[in-house]
C-alpha positions in Angstrom: 0.1 0.0 0.1 1.2 3.5 -0.4 0.4 6.2 2.3 -2.8 7.3 1.3 -4.1 3.6 1.3 -2.4 3.0 4.5 -4.2 5.6 6.0 -7.4 4.7 4.5 -6.8 1.4 5.7 -6.6 2.4 9.2 -9.6 4.8 8.8 -11.7 1.8 7.3 -10.8 -1.2 9.4 -10.4 0.3 12.9 -13.2 1.7 15.5 -12.5 5.4 15.4 -13.9 7.7 18.0 -14.6 10.6 15.6 -16.7 8.7 13.3 -18.1 6.1 15.7 -18.2 7.9 19.1 -18.7 6.0 22.4 -18.6 2.6 20.7 -15.1 3.3 19.8 -13.9 4.3 23.3 -12.2 1.2 25.0 -12.5 1.2 28.9 -9.1 -0.1 29.3 -5.4 0.0 28.0 -5.1 -3.5 27.3 -4.8 -3.5 23.8 -2.3 -0.6 24.0 -0.1 -2.8 26.3 -0.5 -5.7 23.9 0.7 -3.8 20.9 3.7 -2.2 22.7 4.6 -5.4 24.2 4.6 -6.8 20.6 6.6 -3.6 19.6 9.4 -4.4 22.5 7.9 -1.5 24.7 9.1 1.6 22.8 7.5 3.8 25.3 10.1 2.5 28.1 13.0 3.7 25.8 15.3 4.8 28.9 16.6 7.9 27.0 13.3 9.6 26.6 11.6 11.8 29.3 7.8 12.2 29.2 5.5 15.1 29.8 1.9 14.1 30.1 -1.0 16.6 29.3 -4.5 16.0 30.3 -7.6 18.3 30.7 -10.8 19.3 29.3 -9.7 22.4 27.4 -6.0 23.6 26.7 -4.2 20.4 26.6 -3.2 20.9 22.8 -2.3 24.5 23.3 -0.1 23.7 26.3 1.3 20.4 24.7 2.3 22.4 21.5 3.6 25.3 23.5 5.7 22.8 25.8 7.0 21.2 22.9 8.1 24.5 21.0 10.0 25.7 24.0 12.0 22.3 24.4 12.6 22.4 20.6 13.9 26.0 20.7 16.4 25.2 23.3 17.7 22.2 21.2 16.1 19.3 22.4 14.7 16.7 19.9 11.2 16.7 21.0 8.4 14.3 19.9 4.8 15.8 20.1 1.7 13.3 20.2 -1.5 15.1 19.8 -4.9 14.2 18.5 -7.2 14.8 16.4 -5.6 16.0 13.3 -7.2 18.6 11.4 -6.1 18.1 7.6 -3.4 15.0 7.5 -3.1 12.2 9.9 0.6 12.6 10.0 -0.1 16.0 12.2 -0.8 13.8 15.3 2.9 12.6 15.5 5.6 15.2 15.2 9.2 15.7 16.0 10.8 19.3 16.2 7.4 20.5 14.3 8.0 17.9 11.5 5.4 15.4 10.7 6.1 11.8 11.0 7.1 10.6 7.5 4.9 9.0 5.0 7.3 6.2 4.7 7.3 5.2 8.5 3.4 5.1 8.3 3.4 2.9 5.3 6.0 0.4 6.7 4.5 0.5 10.3 1.2 -0.2 8.9 2.4 -3.3 6.8 4.3 -4.5 10.0 1.3 -4.6 12.2 -1.3 -5.6 10.1 -1.4 -9.1 11.6 -1.3 -7.9 14.9 -4.5 -5.7 14.1 -6.1 -8.8 13.1 -5.3 -10.7 16.3 -5.9 -8.1 18.6 -8.5 -5.7 17.0 -7.3 -2.3 18.3 -8.8 0.9 17.9 -7.7 3.8 15.6 -6.5 5.7 18.6 -4.9 2.7 20.1 -2.8 1.9 16.8 -1.6 5.6 16.7 -0.4 5.8 19.9 1.6 2.7 19.5 2.8 4.1 16.1 3.8 7.4 18.1 5.8 5.6 20.6 7.7 3.4 18.2 8.5 6.4 16.0 9.7 8.1 18.8 12.0 5.5 19.8 13.4 5.0 16.4 14.1 8.6 16.1 15.6 8.8 19.7 14.0 11.5 21.2 15.0 13.7 24.2 11.6 14.8 25.3 8.2 13.4 24.4 5.2 15.5 25.0 2.0 13.2 25.0 -1.4 14.5 25.1 -4.1 12.4 26.5 -6.9 11.5 24.1 -10.1 11.5 26.2 -10.2 11.4 30.0 -6.6 10.0 31.4 -7.1 6.8 33.6 -8.1 4.7 30.9 -6.9 6.4 27.9 -4.4 4.8 25.8 -1.4 7.1 26.5 -1.8 6.2 30.0 1.1 3.7 29.6 3.7 6.0 30.4 4.9 7.6 33.7 5.3 11.1 33.0 8.2 12.8 34.5 6.2 15.6 34.6 2.4 15.6 34.7 0.1 18.4 33.4 -3.5 18.8 34.1 -4.9 22.1 32.1 -8.6 22.2 33.1 -11.7 20.2 34.4 -15.1 21.3 32.8 -18.1 19.0 31.4 -17.3 17.3 28.2 -17.8 13.8 27.0 -20.0 13.3 30.1 -21.6 10.1 28.8 -17.9 8.4 29.1 -16.4 10.3 32.0 -19.2 11.1 34.1 -21.7 13.9 34.8 -20.1 15.3 38.1 -16.9 17.5 38.0 -15.5 15.2 40.7 -15.9 12.1 38.5 -14.3 13.7 35.5 -11.7 15.1 37.8 -10.9 11.3 38.8 -10.5 10.3 35.3 -8.2 13.1 34.5 -6.3 12.5 37.7 -5.6 8.8 36.6 -2.4 10.1 34.6 -1.1 10.8 38.3 0.8 7.7 39.1 3.9 8.1 40.6 6.1 10.5 42.4 7.1 13.0 39.6 5.4 16.4 40.1 2.2 17.5 38.8 1.6 21.0 37.4 -2.4 21.7 37.9 -4.0 24.9 36.4 -5.0 27.1 39.0 -8.8 27.8 38.1 -10.0 24.1 38.6 -13.4 24.3 40.6 -12.6 23.4 44.3 -14.6 20.2 44.1 -12.3 19.0 41.2 -9.1 20.0 42.5 -9.6 18.1 45.8 -9.9 14.9 44.1 -6.6 15.8 41.9 -4.7 16.7 45.0 -5.7 13.7 46.8 -4.5 11.4 44.2 -1.1 13.5 43.9 -0.7 13.0 47.7 -1.7 9.1 47.5 1.1 8.9 44.8 3.6 11.1 46.4 3.6 13.6 43.6 4.5 17.2 44.7 1.2 19.2 43.1 2.0 22.5 41.9 -0.9 25.2 41.0 0.0 27.3 38.0 0.9 30.9 38.7 0.9 34.1 36.6 3.8 34.3 34.0 5.8 37.6 33.6 4.3 40.1 31.2 6.7 39.4 28.8 5.5 35.9 28.2 2.2 37.0 27.6 3.3 39.6 25.0 5.4 37.1 23.1 2.8 34.4 23.1 1.8 33.6 19.7 -1.7 32.3 20.4 -3.8 35.0 20.9 -7.1 33.5 22.2 -8.1 35.3 25.5 -8.7 31.5 27.0 -4.8 31.3 26.4 -3.9 33.4 29.5 -5.0 30.7 31.9 -2.9 28.0 29.5 0.1 30.5 29.6 0.0 30.3 33.4 0.2 26.7 33.2 2.9 26.7 30.7 5.0 28.8 32.8 4.7 27.0 35.7 5.5 23.5 33.8 8.9 25.4 32.8 9.7 26.5 36.1 9.4 23.0 37.4 11.3 21.3 34.5 13.9 24.0 35.6 13.9 23.0 39.1 14.5 19.6 37.7 17.6 20.4 36.3 16.6 21.0 32.6 18.6 23.5 31.1 16.4 26.1 29.4 17.6 29.3 28.0 15.5 32.4 28.5 15.9 33.8 25.0 15.2 30.6 23.4 11.9 30.2 25.7 10.7 33.5 24.3 11.7 32.2 20.8 9.4 29.2 21.4 6.6 31.1 22.5 6.6 33.4 19.5 6.9 30.3 17.0 4.4 27.9 18.6 2.7 27.2 15.1 6.3 26.7 13.2 8.0 24.6 15.9 4.9 22.4 16.9 2.4 22.7 14.0 -0.5 23.8 16.4 -3.3 25.0 14.3 -7.0 26.1 14.8 -6.5 28.1 17.8 -8.0 31.6 17.3 -6.5 31.1 13.7 -6.8 34.2 11.6 -7.2 32.5 8.0 -8.0 35.7 6.0 -8.1 39.3 6.6 -10.5 40.6 4.0 -13.2 39.9 5.3 -11.6 38.9 8.8 -12.1 35.1 9.1 -11.2 33.4 12.4 -11.5 29.7 13.4 -11.1 28.1 16.6 -11.6 24.2 17.8 -13.1 25.2 21.0 -16.2 22.9 21.2 -17.6 22.6 24.6 -19.4 24.9 26.8 -16.1 26.7 28.7 -14.6 27.0 25.4 -17.5 28.6 23.4 -18.0 30.9 26.3 -14.4 32.2 25.9 -14.9 32.3 22.2 -18.0 34.5 22.2 -16.6 36.7 25.1 -13.6 37.4 22.8 -15.7 37.8 19.7 -18.0 40.4 21.6 -14.6 42.4 22.3 -13.8 42.7 18.7 -17.2 44.0 17.4 -20.9 44.0 18.5 -22.6 40.7 18.3 -24.8 41.6 15.1 -21.7 42.1 13.4 -20.5 38.2 13.5 -21.2 36.1 10.7 -21.0 32.1 12.1 -20.2 29.0 10.0 -21.1 26.5 12.6 -21.4 22.6 12.7 -21.3 20.2 15.8 -21.1 16.4 16.3 -24.5 14.7 17.0 -23.7 13.1 20.3 -22.6 16.5 21.7 -24.9 18.0 24.5 -25.8 21.1 22.5 -28.4 23.0 24.4 -26.0 25.0 26.7 -23.6 25.8 24.1 -26.0 26.9 21.5 -27.7 29.2 24.5 -24.6 31.0 24.7 -24.5 32.2 21.0 -25.5 35.9 20.0 -29.2 36.2 19.2 -28.6 38.8 16.3 -25.8 37.0 14.2 -26.3 35.0 11.1 -25.5 31.3 11.1 -24.5 29.1 8.2 -25.0 25.8 9.6 -22.9 22.6 7.9 -22.6 19.2 8.9 -18.9 18.2 9.8 -17.4 15.8 7.4 -17.3 12.8 9.8 -19.9 10.2 10.8 -20.4 11.8 14.0 -21.4 14.9 12.3 -24.8 16.4 13.1 -27.2 16.7 10.2 -27.3 20.3 8.8 -31.0 20.3 8.4 -31.8 19.1 12.1 -29.1 21.6 13.3 -30.6 24.5 11.7 -33.8 23.7 12.9 -32.3 23.6 16.3 -31.3 27.1 15.9 -34.6 28.5 14.5 -36.4 27.2 17.7 -33.9 29.3 19.8 -34.8 32.3 17.5 -31.7 32.4 15.9 -31.2 33.2 12.2 -29.9 30.2 10.8 -29.4 28.9 7.1 -28.5 25.4 6.1 -25.5 24.8 3.7 -24.9 21.5 2.4 -21.0 21.9 2.0 -18.5 24.0 3.5 -17.5 25.7 0.1 -21.2 26.8 -0.1 -21.1 28.1 3.6 -17.8 29.9 3.1 -19.1 31.6 -0.1 -22.3 33.0 1.3 -20.8 34.2 4.6 -17.9 36.0 2.6 -20.6 37.7 0.5 -22.7 38.7 3.4 -19.6 39.6 5.3 -18.4 42.1 2.3 -21.8 43.7 2.3 -21.8 44.1 6.1 -18.2 44.9 7.1 -18.6 42.0 9.3 -16.3 39.5 11.0 -16.9 35.5 10.2 -16.1 33.2 12.9 -15.7 29.1 12.0 -16.4 26.8 14.9 -18.6 24.5 16.9 -16.3 21.3 16.4 -12.7 20.4 15.6 -13.9 18.8 12.6 -15.8 22.0 11.4 -12.6 23.9 11.4 -10.6 20.9 9.6 -13.2 21.2 7.0 -12.7 25.0 6.6 -8.9 24.8 6.7 -9.0 22.5 3.7 -11.0 25.0 1.7 -8.4 27.7 2.3 
């Protein structure tokens, strides 16, 4: 198989959360352990140190920022994140460069019989691929973003030299529980040993206590995030207002790494902060994709994330001057999220191009029932064309979001 055939094989043959939702989520890490054992346990490669990042919101930004800083300081840094936006290879990077197509082809071919025997999920096989790639490339640091939850996530085969928990909020409640304490218990599952844990300081007390108790039981020093120096905020490339809390977590994590004896030069830290996109490949975080008219996209997709987005949009212009291109997945609890959207905006509704994508007609009816001015679009190019035409006539901002997959569909068209 060539590269595209190899990726298509993974997409078509393995249960994939972004397509199937809950049914593709595994409630233990047995398959991942079996896969890694068959590969010789590459995640136990002694020269690599790990940073494990969990949280409801912000874990992708924090993971990518830490990777950029370590890369800028000369460390060979692996980064594993999910989901991808355009190309599968975005999930696995070293110093910002995607995993090679050749490696993907060879890996899929080499584990094909294993996949038949073990029947892993899509996520489980990509985690195994990442650890094998990182071992072969002999990275210094690996930044591993949790996929979903933490305790039962496939990435939870490592004992992080540093653990980071970015936030606790309501998302994936059908899998993680509908109480903050339950969600915090799942996220805190990445704390398994005495290495330090950095915790974002705004976590609600009932959830924070769960995390602190887990850290105490493991002998892990739990450190709440603190404000970064002004220079850090000024140089930070990611301009979403919600990134201010992420910045405090990033700063605290870097300070802890320094206390652990990791050599980090301040000028190179600032270079990393200023070049996160280039050095990590991160996209879709308050990303300006066009200037005339101004088009912004963001992958925020739960209640807390959307609240931050709406607040920042309202700080740019009044709500009636914002046009939305919007799509969501059908298993998302949409009621609270839709209640946050401005009443005087125009919404072009699209179905994200994944199996879990919510039908555009049904979504449009939900908007209309809430008194929102919504128009159904059958494809993303149609939504973009109509939104740009309206924006130019009204001097408006266009925002694209509601789902990571809506942003992915939009980026493919720019």
